[in-house]
N, C-alpha and C positions, 0 to 999 in steps of 0.2 A: 428322391429326396431323403435325405440322411435320420433314422428314429433318433428320438432321446435317450439315453440311459445317464441316469444317475450315473458316477464317475469320484469313487473320494477319492485321485490321484494317491500319485506312491510318493512325494516330500514324503520327509525322515518315518518314511516308512517297514527298511529293509532291513536293516543293523540293530545292534545296541550297541554306544558307546561305552559302554561298559568293556567293548569287544574291541577296542581298539587296540591298549597296551597287549593284550598276547596275540594278537594277532602283530603288531606291529615289532612285537620283541622276535618269532617265530619269524620272521621275513630279514631279523638282521642275524638272528644265531646263522641265517644260512646264507648273506651276505660277507660273515666273520667264516665260518666253519668252510668256505669255498678257496678262504688263502693258503697258500704255500703256506710252509711253515716255517720258512727261514723270512718270509715277509710280515711272519709275525714278528718273529722274535727282531728284530731289526728295527724296523720301521719305528718314527717317534713316536711311543705311548698314549702319549698327552694330545699332539696333531689327531694322528687317528681316533679319538673318542670324539675329540671336537669335528670332525667330520661326518662322522658316523650321527653326533645328536643334528648336524646341521644338515641332512643328507634325506633322516627321518621323520625330523618337524613337519609340522600340518599347519595350514591357517582356512581360517572359513571361509566360505567364499561369499565375495561382499556382490547381493541381490541389488538392484535398481531398482528400486520402487517408483524412484523418482521419473525414472525417463519411461513409464510403460506405455502401451499403445494397443490398441482395440481391432479387433478383427471380429464383425461379426454372419452371417449365413442364416438361413432358414433351416427347420428341421422338423417333423413329424413329430407330437411329444402324443402318444398313445393315452386312452379315455384312464388307465390306472392309475398316471402324472395326474388329474388332473378332478376337482371339485365336481363329486355324484349332483351338485344340483347346476353345473355347465348343458349337463344333458346333450354330453355328446356320444353321438353314439362309435365311434371310431377311433379319431385322431383328430390333435387342429396343429395347423401351424401354426408356429410361436420362433420366436429372432434369441439365437444363442449367441449371446458377448464372451466373447473371450481376448482376454485381460494378458499381454504377453509382455515378460519383465524381464530386462537381460538381466545375467548374470558372467561375472568372471572369474576366474577359481578353481580347485578339484569342484568337478559336481561330483563325483562319486561322492562326495563328505555328503552332500547334499539328504541323501538316503541313509541318516544314522539317525538313531530319534534320540535323544536326549532322555536321562534318569526321571524324567518328570512328568506330569503329563495334566493336558491341560483339561475342563471340560464343556469349553469353547471349540475343541481339538486342533488339526495345528496345520488349518491353512489347503485344501483342497486343489494344489499344486500338484502340472507335472513336471518332471523332471526333463529338459531336451540336454544339445550339446553346450551352450550357451545362452539359452536364460526356460526357464519356468512362465511355464501357464494354467487358469483355469477358464475353466467353463462353467456361463452364468445364465441361466435360461430365466428370459424375458417372458415371460403370458402374457401379460397385461397395456405392456408398453410403456412402461412407468421406468424412468431412468431415473428416477431417485431410489427408485425397489434395487437397479439393479447396482447400482454406487455402495445403498446400503448394505447389500453384497460382499460385494467386491471388498469396501473397507471392512469390511468384520473378518473375510480369510485373511487379508493381507493382515491384520493388527495378529491373529492367530499364529501365522507365518515367522512374524518379527519377534512373538515373544520364543519363539521353538528356534529364530536363529539366535534370539540371545543367550540362553543356555545348554546349545547348539556347540558355542564358540566360548563357553565353558568350558565346556568337556575337554574339546579340546588343547585347552592353554593348559588344563592340569593333565595329560597328554603330556603337554611340550614340556613341563616341569617335570617328570618324573623320567626324561629320557635321557640326560650326564648319567644320572645313576644305573641306567638299563644298561646305557653304552656300553660304561663300565663294565659294569660283570660279567658283560657280554662276553669285552676281547680280557679282561684279565684270567676266564675261566678257561676262554680254552688258549691262553696263553701257558696258563696251569699244567692242561692236556700236555700240550706240547712238550714241556719239558720235563715231568713224569715220565713219558716217553722214552724223547731220548738222556734219563738220566743213567743207561746204563751206560750207552755208549760213550756220554759221559766223566762216571767212570774209571773207564781203564785209559786215561790221562794222553789218552795221543789221539788228536783232531786228526777230522775226515776231510776230506777238498773239498767240500763248499767248506769247512769252516777258516781253510785255509786261506779262503777269495775273499777279501774285501769286497764290500760290497753298501751300498746305500741303496735309502727306499723313499724317494716321496709322497704325499698325501696324496691321495684321486682328488681330482675334481665334483664339486659338489650337481651330480648329472638332475635330481629329481623335478619335475616340470614345472609346481606354482610354489613357487616361492612368495613371499610377505606385501598381501597385497602393498598398490604404487600408489604416497603420497606425493598428488600432482604440487599441494603448497606447501611447504614447508611449516605453515604457520596457525599453529591450530587454535590460537587465540581466534587469529581472524576468521576459521573456518566457526568456529562456533558462536559469536560476534555474527558473520558475515546473511544475511537471510537469501533464500534459495527455492522456487518455487518448484511445490510437487507436482506431478506431470494431471494430479485432479481438476488442481487450479487453475493448471492454464487453458489443457481440455474448457471448462470453466469458461473463463477466458473469449477463446477461439469460440466455442461454440456460440455466447451474446452475439460475437460479433456478427457470425454464419446470422443467427436469427438476424441483428437489428436490417445487416447489409441486403435478409432477403426479404424482407418490408418494402423497407426504402428502393427495390426494384419494385415491386410494386405500385407503386403512385410515383410515376414516371415526373408529372408537371408537378410537385416535388423538387426531386432531384434536376429537374431542368437548367442546361449549364451552371448545373455547379461545378468551380475549379475545387484542386486539390483540395486545400487548403475550407473550405468548406463541407465538403463532402465529410474528411478529419476526419469534421469536429464532433458531426452526428455522430459520429461512432465512436468519436470518448467520450463525448455525451453518456453514453449509457454505455462504459464500462464504470465511469463516478458515480453512479444512480446503482450497476444492480453488486460493487465491488466496495464496498466501504469504509471493511478492514484497512481498506487500499491506498495512496494520492499518486492514481493519474491525470498524465499534464501533456500538452500538446506542445510544439516546440520548444526540447527538454536539450542542454548539452550530454554532453556524455562522452568521453574520449575524446575524439576528433572530430565532431561538428555537434550538431542540433537533429536528434530524431522527431519524427513528427509522432507518436504513441508511447510514452515511457508511465509501466507503471511499479511504483514504487513501495517497499516493507519498511517503515519506519528508517533506518536510514542508507538500507539495502532496495538495489534496482533488483527485480524482478520479471521483468518482460518490457521488454521492445518492440514497437511494427513500426514502418513503413509505408506510405500510401503511392503507390503511382498510377498515372493512367500507359495504359496497357500504348506503348510506340515500336514492335519489335523487338528480338531479340535480343539487341544490342544497349539498350536501354533497360529492356532486361536485366542482364546481365550485372551493367553496370549499378541498378541495384540494388539489389542482392552486395556486390560487394560495397556498397556506402552503406549497407545496413551493417556490417560486420563489420568497420571499418571503427562505428561505435558500440564493441561489447569490447568489456574486461575480462578477463576469465573468468569470473563472476557470474556475467549473464550469458545464460545457455535455452533462454526461451523466448526465441523470434518469432515474428509473423509477417508476410510482403500483403501486403492489399493492391489486388491489381483492379482498375475501376476500367471496362469495356465501353469504348463507347468512341460512333465512326467504324466499328468492324462486325464480326460475328461474334459471341462468346468463343462458339468453335473453333474458332479462330489462333484464340485468346489461349485457351485451352491446350491448343495442337504446341505453339506456340512452349510456349512451359515446357509441355512435357519432352520438346526435342535436343532443347537448349541447354535444359539445366545442367543436363551433367558432362559440359562446353567449361563449364568454370570448374576454375583449380582448385576449389574449397570441397566442390563437392564430397562426398563422400558416397549414402546412399538412397534410394529410392524409398518408402517408407508405402505402408497401408492407406488407402486414401478413404478418407469419410464420406462423401458423396466427388461427384462429377469437377464439379467446384472448389471442394475443398481439396487440398494435395499437398501432403505432408513429406519433410524427406529431413537430413541430419547431413551438416555442415564442420568440416575438420575448422578451428579458430586462427587465425590469423598469427603466425610468431608459435604455435601447437600442436601440431597436429594430430597428441590425440586425448586432446579436453575434444566433445562433441559438441555441437552447436543444435538443438533443435529450431527447425524452419516452416512453418505451417504455409503454401500458397492459397492464401481464399482468393476469387474472381468474381466480382458483380459488373452486372451491364447498369448502365445510365444513362438516359443522355441527352 
């Protein structure tokens, strides 16, 4: 079994943002110095300077804490990391919770440290290809302590990202002057080197040939972040459920479902609507800052459970009995049809009756990828709590979180 080690993370740790301008200036000089003399002398100067600015512009990566998910594993914790009064002689088995946060853009920029330091640190995250992650140790099994520690790391990371963004924007503002200086310097050197030939008054063979040059196409990998909705006002006013609140609602549903599974006399012969009301009542009790309703209209129909915050919808769920693959896939289509562009946190509650739970679980796992909107499977929380991502109808770039929670009722 893996042994626990203190890990400080590598985000914001390798380079200084103060080095961006000198390092990028050298890279720009290498690019301009590699150009042929005639190209530099004949290209439209302003067009090429604008090209250099666009080519060397940088954009802060987007870190999507709202789409974070977790993975858990067991680790052995050596005695040195434990309180002395525990009396552990060698090691102690505990749970490690890994929070995985998707990112978009140039991940290498996340290694740069802004010219500022916080006493709270910078967030103990590691940078991977398309996500960052942090590991949090749970010694006593208290979820609230793990959540509190993660939120502290997240908040520190967000502070650093804000200052990193300011440093990158300052670099971009300096680019036009840098590009003009680099290009003009090369052009002046070429003119001086050619001054003797020019003073002879006789054109060279190359000078007699008319030449035109076009500005190259920008080739850098990462452009500005995409804006899927052009209305900034709409984005500011429309609430979006973060991953933490989404998981809290799902955990509440999962807990109440397991409780009623142990009370078969209570749920015996209950229909979909009655079972739904059991879950709805729990959500209404647990999340008083939001408004939870049942049989609510949204877009193209009535959804079973809808959680609203002020005027916006933040969570939608549908309840169905397990009646095989096709009914299950139709239920996903029905749920997706209710969603507007901003409704991205969803759940499908599957009630199992008249068949085994294993049959239903295997049916979900084997058939869900056949749905045309299926994107990917995410780590499951438990055998009966499965997580997936789907593409939204009419917008393949907009992803929907779908949790499938299964409960067996008599």
